[in-house]
C-alpha positions in Angstrom: 69.2 -10.7 -5.3 69.4 -7.2 -6.6 71.1 -4.6 -4.5 67.9 -2.5 -5.1 65.6 -4.6 -3.0 65.2 -5.5 0.7 64.1 -8.8 2.0 61.3 -8.1 4.5 59.7 -10.6 6.9 56.2 -10.1 8.4 54.5 -12.0 11.2 50.8 -12.5 10.7 48.3 -13.4 13.5 44.6 -13.7 13.9 42.3 -15.1 16.6 38.9 -13.8 15.4 36.4 -14.4 12.6 37.9 -16.8 10.0 41.5 -16.9 11.3 43.0 -18.7 8.3 41.2 -16.6 5.8 42.4 -13.5 7.6 46.1 -14.6 7.3 45.7 -15.4 3.7 44.0 -12.1 3.0 46.7 -10.2 4.8 49.4 -11.8 2.6 47.3 -11.0 -0.5 47.1 -7.3 0.6 50.8 -7.2 1.1 51.2 -8.3 -2.5 48.7 -5.7 -3.6 50.9 -3.0 -2.0 53.9 -4.2 -4.0 55.5 -6.7 -1.6 56.7 -9.6 -3.7 55.9 -12.7 -1.7 58.8 -15.1 -1.9 58.0 -17.6 0.8 55.2 -18.4 3.2 55.5 -20.5 6.4 53.2 -23.1 7.7 50.4 -21.8 9.9 50.7 -22.6 13.6 47.9 -22.6 16.2 49.2 -21.0 19.4 47.9 -20.0 22.8 47.4 -16.3 23.3 50.5 -14.4 24.4 50.2 -11.6 26.9 46.5 -12.0 27.8 45.4 -15.6 28.2 41.6 -15.3 28.3 40.9 -15.1 24.6 40.7 -17.5 21.6 43.8 -19.3 20.3 45.7 -17.6 17.5 46.8 -18.8 14.1 50.2 -17.4 13.2 52.4 -17.5 10.2 55.3 -15.5 8.6 55.9 -14.3 5.0 59.1 -13.4 3.4 58.8 -10.6 0.8 61.0 -8.5 -1.4 60.4 -4.8 -1.8 62.2 -1.9 -3.5 64.7 -0.1 -1.2 63.1 3.3 -1.8 60.4 2.2 0.7 61.4 3.3 4.2 60.7 1.3 7.4 58.2 4.0 8.4 56.4 3.8 5.1 56.3 0.0 5.4 54.7 0.3 8.9 52.1 2.8 7.5 51.2 0.2 4.8 50.7 -2.6 7.3 48.6 -0.4 9.6 46.4 0.5 6.6 46.0 -3.2 5.8 45.0 -3.9 9.3 42.5 -1.1 9.3 41.0 -2.1 6.0 40.6 -5.7 7.2 38.6 -4.4 10.2 41.1 -4.3 13.0 39.7 -2.2 15.9 41.6 -0.5 18.6 41.6 -2.7 21.7 43.6 -3.4 24.8 47.3 -4.5 24.5 47.6 -8.1 23.5 43.9 -8.4 23.1 41.9 -10.4 20.5 42.3 -9.2 16.9 41.0 -10.0 13.5 44.5 -9.4 12.1 47.9 -8.5 13.4 50.8 -7.8 11.0 54.2 -7.3 12.6 57.2 -6.0 10.7 59.8 -8.4 12.0 62.9 -7.6 10.0 64.4 -5.9 6.9 67.4 -7.9 5.9 70.1 -7.1 8.5 69.0 -3.5 9.0 69.0 -2.0 12.5 66.5 0.8 12.9 64.8 2.4 15.8 62.6 5.4 16.6 59.9 6.1 19.2 57.4 3.7 17.6 59.3 1.2 15.5 62.2 -1.1 16.1 63.8 -3.3 13.4 64.5 -6.1 14.0 61.3 -6.5 16.1 62.3 -6.5 19.8 60.3 -9.6 20.6 61.4 -11.9 17.8 63.5 -14.1 20.1 60.9 -14.3 22.9 58.0 -15.7 21.0 57.8 -19.3 19.7 54.8 -18.3 17.5 57.2 -16.0 15.6 60.4 -18.1 15.8 59.0 -21.3 14.3 57.4 -19.8 11.2 60.2 -17.3 10.8 62.8 -20.1 10.8 60.9 -21.8 8.0 61.2 -18.7 5.7 64.5 -17.3 6.9 66.3 -20.2 8.5 69.8 -18.6 8.4 68.8 -15.1 9.5 71.0 -14.0 12.3 70.2 -10.9 14.5 72.6 -8.2 13.4 73.5 -7.1 16.9 73.2 -10.1 19.2 74.3 -12.8 16.7 71.4 -15.1 17.6 70.3 -17.3 14.8 66.5 -17.6 14.4 66.5 -21.4 13.6 68.7 -22.2 16.6 66.8 -20.0 19.1 63.5 -21.6 18.0 64.6 -24.9 19.4 64.6 -23.4 22.9 60.8 -23.4 22.8 58.2 -26.2 22.3 57.1 -26.2 18.7 53.5 -24.9 18.3 51.0 -27.1 16.5 51.3 -26.8 12.7 47.9 -26.5 11.1 48.3 -25.9 7.3 50.3 -24.1 4.7 49.6 -20.4 4.4 
């Protein structure tokens, strides 16, 4: 791996209008914006998290590579633009959505400001992130806590695998 690139992992989720298509389209749009897709997880069907009274989600993760001149804030702006272009509307917290793209990690970077934390603060609290993330980054270890993603995933029941992304 070149020293001029970051490995970046994204979590993808959708529970509205053609869920699988939405996940695949989000991955395609990441590639369009220059993220080199290196690995895609299986897709998992999961119960809603945060607000129970809504349709089930499909969730997956993708591991990408991107030039190091792209800052975490710029990456966040790109994924917010993709969500908007795909039709994501402002809603209530944890509500239904056509697409949700979470910036989960950038290699072993630790970064935080008022609106972004890397690694994502909820990685180790959500089975719908842990299982697909452990498929694409099985040896990734949190740079502060030392928790290993594949080991922590085993603390939760495995969501139902649906299909490859």
